[in-house]
C-alpha positions in Angstrom: 125.7 53.0 102.5 123.5 55.1 99.9 120.6 54.3 98.5 119.3 54.4 95.1 117.0 57.3 95.9 119.6 59.2 97.9 121.5 59.1 95.0 119.2 60.4 93.0 118.4 62.9 94.8 122.1 64.3 95.9 122.0 64.7 92.3 119.0 66.3 90.7 120.1 69.3 89.0 123.2 68.7 87.4 121.4 67.9 84.6 119.9 71.4 84.7 123.3 72.5 84.6 125.2 70.9 82.2 122.4 71.6 79.6 123.1 75.3 80.6 126.4 74.9 79.7 126.2 72.8 76.4 123.6 75.4 75.9 125.7 78.8 76.1 128.7 76.9 74.1 126.2 76.0 71.5 124.4 79.2 70.7 127.0 81.2 71.6 128.6 79.6 68.3 126.0 79.4 66.2 125.7 83.7 66.5 129.4 83.3 65.6 129.5 81.2 63.0 126.7 83.6 61.7 128.5 86.5 62.0 131.4 85.0 60.3 128.9 84.7 56.9 127.3 87.9 57.6 131.2 89.5 57.4 132.0 87.2 54.0 128.2 88.5 52.5 129.9 92.0 53.8 133.0 91.3 52.2 131.9 90.3 48.9 129.3 92.8 48.2 132.5 95.7 49.2 134.2 93.9 46.2 131.0 93.3 43.8 130.0 97.5 44.2 133.4 99.1 42.5 133.3 96.6 39.8 129.8 97.6 39.3 130.3 101.4 39.8 134.1 101.2 37.4 131.7 99.4 34.7 129.4 101.9 34.5 131.6 104.6 34.8 134.1 102.8 31.8 130.4 103.5 29.3 129.9 107.0 30.5 130.7 110.3 28.5 134.0 111.3 28.4 134.8 115.3 29.6 137.7 117.7 30.2 138.2 117.2 33.0 136.8 114.2 33.3 134.7 113.3 36.0 133.2 117.1 35.9 129.6 117.1 35.6 128.9 119.8 32.5 126.1 120.6 30.8 125.0 121.5 27.3 126.8 119.8 23.7 129.3 118.7 26.0 127.9 116.1 29.4 130.4 114.6 30.9 129.9 112.0 33.6 128.0 112.2 36.6 130.6 111.3 40.4 127.0 111.6 41.9 125.2 109.2 39.3 128.6 106.9 39.4 127.9 106.6 43.4 124.6 105.9 43.4 125.4 102.9 40.5 128.1 101.5 43.0 125.8 101.6 45.9 122.3 100.8 45.1 122.9 99.6 41.7 121.3 102.7 39.3 122.0 105.7 38.8 118.9 107.2 40.2 119.8 106.0 43.8 116.2 104.3 44.0 116.5 101.4 45.9 117.8 99.5 49.1 120.9 99.7 50.3 122.4 96.9 51.9 125.5 97.7 53.4 124.7 101.2 54.3 126.9 103.2 52.2 127.4 106.2 52.1 128.2 108.3 49.1 131.3 109.5 50.9 132.9 105.8 50.8 132.8 105.8 47.4 135.5 107.7 45.6 135.9 107.8 41.7 139.4 108.0 40.1 140.3 108.6 35.9 143.5 108.9 34.4 143.6 109.9 30.4 140.5 108.4 30.2 138.2 108.9 26.8 137.4 106.9 23.9 138.9 103.4 24.4 142.1 105.2 26.3 142.9 105.8 30.0 140.9 104.5 32.4 138.6 104.9 35.8 139.4 103.2 39.5 136.3 102.9 41.9 136.8 102.1 45.5 134.7 102.1 48.9 137.3 103.1 51.5 136.1 103.5 55.5 133.6 100.6 56.2 133.4 99.2 59.0 131.4 96.3 60.1 129.7 95.4 63.4 130.2 93.1 64.7 127.0 90.7 66.2 128.3 87.9 68.8 126.9 88.7 72.4 129.9 90.1 75.2 132.0 91.1 72.0 131.7 94.1 70.7 133.6 95.4 68.0 133.9 97.0 64.6 136.3 95.6 62.0 137.7 98.1 59.6 137.4 96.5 56.4 140.0 97.1 53.2 139.4 99.5 50.8 138.2 97.6 47.5 139.0 99.1 44.4 138.4 98.2 40.5 139.8 99.5 37.9 138.9 99.2 34.1 139.7 100.7 31.0 138.3 103.4 29.3 136.0 102.0 26.5 133.3 103.8 24.6 132.8 107.0 27.6 129.6 107.4 26.1 130.0 107.8 22.0 129.0 105.6 19.1 131.4 103.2 18.0 132.0 104.2 14.6 133.2 107.4 16.0 136.0 105.8 18.7 139.1 105.3 17.1 140.5 102.9 18.0 143.9 103.9 20.3 
């Protein structure tokens, strides 16, 4: 017959073993939840960035062909400024780049762009999200996010902009 003391001695370490299994599972789930939240933040930031860039591009001066940087009296929209505005939130390209986007990820397309007509599209593609979960090392290719905005003032004063 087993005494109480012998029973306790035979179960020594079982609590530590149970805690180890529970702790590993708990912390792995916690990291997975955190990584999922980071993925959600990244998705929202990738949706917001082209919207911001397209709004900026729609208010820039139109040129022929649209999007070509010119000097002198006919100054067109600067593609570098649009890419910087999409990535950093300002045309100068200063500040934090939260997602690590590169100008090569940001594309700008004009279609019949002029004062009050046509459209400009800004989209981001080729961005990969790195999953940060123990024992899982993956990259998720994020889908291209596109925003299209109608040509507005195109850099002109409202009085010189005729209605389409």
